[in-house]
N, CA, C and O atoms as CSV, one atom per row, in Angstrom:
chain,resi,resn,atom,element,x,y,z
A,1,MET,N,N,0.840,-1.183,0.000
A,1,MET,CA,C,0.000,0.000,0.000
A,1,MET,C,C,0.889,1.252,0.000
A,1,MET,O,O,1.872,1.328,0.737
A,2,ASP,N,N,0.532,2.213,-0.824
A,2,ASP,CA,C,1.299,3.460,-0.909
A,2,ASP,C,C,1.069,4.317,0.324
A,2,ASP,O,O,-0.037,4.405,0.858
A,3,GLU,N,N,2.155,4.947,0.755
A,3,GLU,CA,C,2.038,5.870,1.881
A,3,GLU,C,C,1.428,7.180,1.388
A,3,GLU,O,O,1.794,7.683,0.326
A,4,THR,N,N,0.524,7.711,2.143
A,4,THR,CA,C,-0.045,9.003,1.793
A,4,THR,C,C,0.863,10.107,2.312
A,4,THR,O,O,1.772,9.865,3.106
A,5,PHE,N,N,0.600,11.316,1.852
A,5,PHE,CA,C,1.382,12.458,2.319
A,5,PHE,C,C,1.270,12.596,3.830
A,5,PHE,O,O,2.260,12.873,4.507
A,6,ASN,N,N,0.072,12.405,4.357
A,6,ASN,CA,C,-0.129,12.541,5.802
A,6,ASN,C,C,0.702,11.524,6.580
A,6,ASN,O,O,1.243,11.847,7.638
A,7,ASP,N,N,0.806,10.310,6.072
A,7,ASP,CA,C,1.617,9.290,6.743
A,7,ASP,C,C,3.094,9.675,6.729
A,7,ASP,O,O,3.780,9.559,7.745
A,8,ARG,N,N,3.581,10.135,5.575
A,8,ARG,CA,C,4.981,10.548,5.478
A,8,ARG,C,C,5.257,11.756,6.352
A,8,ARG,O,O,6.309,11.844,6.984
A,9,PHE,N,N,4.305,12.695,6.391
A,9,PHE,CA,C,4.495,13.891,7.212
A,9,PHE,C,C,4.513,13.535,8.695
A,9,PHE,O,O,5.331,14.061,9.449
A,10,LYS,N,N,3.625,12.653,9.112
A,10,LYS,CA,C,3.585,12.233,10.518
A,10,LYS,C,C,4.887,11.539,10.902
A,10,LYS,O,O,5.411,11.769,11.991
A,11,ASP,N,N,5.409,10.699,10.025
A,11,ASP,CA,C,6.688,10.040,10.291
A,11,ASP,C,C,7.824,11.055,10.361
A,11,ASP,O,O,8.752,10.893,11.153
A,12,SER,N,N,7.757,12.098,9.541
A,12,SER,CA,C,8.825,13.098,9.537
A,12,SER,C,C,8.850,13.890,10.834
A,12,SER,O,O,9.905,14.384,11.232
A,13,LEU,N,N,7.714,14.020,11.497
A,13,LEU,CA,C,7.691,14.729,12.775
A,13,LEU,C,C,8.478,13.966,13.828
A,13,LEU,O,O,9.061,14.568,14.731
A,14,PHE,N,N,8.495,12.657,13.717
A,14,PHE,CA,C,9.255,11.850,14.671
A,14,PHE,C,C,10.748,11.866,14.353
A,14,PHE,O,O,11.576,11.846,15.263
A,15,THR,N,N,11.095,11.902,13.070
A,15,THR,CA,C,12.506,11.852,12.687
A,15,THR,C,C,13.136,13.232,12.613
A,15,THR,O,O,14.354,13.352,12.742
A,16,GLY,N,N,12.344,14.277,12.411
A,16,GLY,CA,C,12.876,15.629,12.299
A,16,GLY,C,C,13.166,16.043,10.870
A,16,GLY,O,O,13.598,17.172,10.638
A,17,PHE,N,N,12.942,15.164,9.908
A,17,PHE,CA,C,13.198,15.486,8.513
A,17,PHE,C,C,11.930,15.267,7.713
A,17,PHE,O,O,11.302,14.212,7.801
A,18,ILE,N,N,11.554,16.274,6.927
A,18,ILE,CA,C,10.385,16.122,6.068
A,18,ILE,C,C,10.765,15.349,4.815
A,18,ILE,O,O,10.006,14.498,4.353
A,19,ASP,N,N,11.928,15.639,4.270
A,19,ASP,CA,C,12.398,14.937,3.079
A,19,ASP,C,C,13.820,14.469,3.351
A,19,ASP,O,O,14.733,15.286,3.465
A,20,ASP,N,N,14.011,13.170,3.453
A,20,ASP,CA,C,15.331,12.650,3.815
A,20,ASP,C,C,16.339,12.743,2.675
A,20,ASP,O,O,17.500,12.377,2.860
A,21,SER,N,N,15.925,13.225,1.492
A,21,SER,CA,C,16.890,13.390,0.408
A,21,SER,C,C,17.737,14.649,0.608
A,21,SER,O,O,18.780,14.794,-0.029
A,22,PHE,N,N,17.304,15.558,1.483
A,22,PHE,CA,C,18.081,16.743,1.808
A,22,PHE,C,C,18.879,16.482,3.067
A,22,PHE,O,O,18.358,15.970,4.058
A,23,GLU,N,N,20.155,16.844,3.015
A,23,GLU,CA,C,21.000,16.652,4.191
A,23,GLU,C,C,20.716,17.748,5.211
A,23,GLU,O,O,20.355,18.869,4.852
A,24,SER,N,N,20.883,17.415,6.460
A,24,SER,CA,C,20.700,18.394,7.519
A,24,SER,C,C,21.882,19.355,7.521
A,24,SER,O,O,23.035,18.927,7.482
A,25,GLU,N,N,21.598,20.646,7.566
A,25,GLU,CA,C,22.657,21.646,7.567
A,25,GLU,C,C,22.728,22.311,8.929
A,25,GLU,O,O,21.711,22.508,9.595
A,26,THR,N,N,23.936,22.652,9.329
A,26,THR,CA,C,24.122,23.348,10.593
A,26,THR,C,C,23.536,24.749,10.517
A,26,THR,O,O,23.094,25.300,11.525
A,27,LEU,N,N,23.532,25.328,9.314
A,27,LEU,CA,C,23.031,26.684,9.136
A,27,LEU,C,C,21.559,26.789,9.517
A,27,LEU,O,O,21.137,27.789,10.098
A,28,TYR,N,N,20.779,25.769,9.195
A,28,TYR,CA,C,19.349,25.815,9.489
A,28,TYR,C,C,19.020,24.794,10.564
A,28,TYR,O,O,18.738,23.632,10.269
A,29,GLN,N,N,19.057,25.226,11.779
A,29,GLN,CA,C,18.622,24.397,12.896
A,29,GLN,C,C,17.702,25.252,13.745
A,29,GLN,O,O,18.182,26.058,14.543
A,30,PRO,N,N,16.401,25.101,13.597
A,30,PRO,CA,C,15.465,25.938,14.335
A,30,PRO,C,C,15.663,25.806,15.840
A,30,PRO,O,O,15.962,24.727,16.351
A,31,GLU,N,N,15.494,26.904,16.523
A,31,GLU,CA,C,15.656,26.916,17.973
A,31,GLU,C,C,14.275,26.866,18.613
A,31,GLU,O,O,13.388,27.643,18.262
A,32,LEU,N,N,14.106,25.962,19.538
A,32,LEU,CA,C,12.835,25.881,20.243
A,32,LEU,C,C,12.768,27.001,21.270
A,32,LEU,O,O,13.695,27.196,22.055
A,33,LEU,N,N,11.678,27.723,21.256
A,33,LEU,CA,C,11.549,28.851,22.170
A,33,LEU,C,C,11.480,28.403,23.618
A,33,LEU,O,O,11.888,29.141,24.515
A,34,VAL,N,N,10.971,27.208,23.859
A,34,VAL,CA,C,10.857,26.734,25.238
A,34,VAL,C,C,12.216,26.400,25.831
A,34,VAL,O,O,12.352,26.300,27.050
A,35,ASN,N,N,13.228,26.226,24.977
A,35,ASN,CA,C,14.555,25.887,25.467
A,35,ASN,C,C,15.482,27.093,25.544
A,35,ASN,O,O,16.659,26.957,25.875
A,36,ARG,N,N,14.960,28.251,25.242
A,36,ARG,CA,C,15.800,29.451,25.245
A,36,ARG,C,C,16.196,29.794,26.676
A,36,ARG,O,O,15.340,29.910,27.554
A,37,LYS,N,N,17.489,29.956,26.904
A,37,LYS,CA,C,17.981,30.237,28.250
A,37,LYS,C,C,18.176,31.728,28.487
A,37,LYS,O,O,18.153,32.180,29.632
A,38,ASN,N,N,18.367,32.492,27.425
A,38,ASN,CA,C,18.560,33.938,27.565
A,38,ASN,C,C,17.201,34.622,27.472
A,38,ASN,O,O,16.750,34.984,26.385
A,39,LEU,N,N,16.568,34.793,28.599
A,39,LEU,CA,C,15.254,35.412,28.614
A,39,LEU,C,C,15.390,36.928,28.540
A,39,LEU,O,O,16.316,37.508,29.107
A,40,LYS,N,N,14.461,37.556,27.839
A,40,LYS,CA,C,14.475,39.012,27.772
A,40,LYS,C,C,13.963,39.567,29.093
A,40,LYS,O,O,13.035,39.033,29.701
A,41,ARG,N,N,14.588,40.641,29.511
A,41,ARG,CA,C,14.206,41.246,30.788
A,41,ARG,C,C,13.170,42.339,30.558
A,41,ARG,O,O,13.184,43.026,29.537
A,42,ARG,N,N,12.295,42.483,31.506
A,42,ARG,CA,C,11.325,43.571,31.456
A,42,ARG,C,C,11.922,44.802,32.112
A,42,ARG,O,O,12.663,44.704,33.090
A,43,PHE,N,N,11.596,45.941,31.571
A,43,PHE,CA,C,12.100,47.194,32.128
A,43,PHE,C,C,11.036,47.864,32.954
A,43,PHE,O,O,11.270,48.937,33.509
């Protein structure tokens, strides 16, 4: 049975890659906001 787009997309959420034909680059690594340690201060 062929995988649908939704199945491939759901699997990519677990692996972190939407299309495995593209190599992961250091230049593009999204930062999760919940892990940000440098919080902005209120004035």
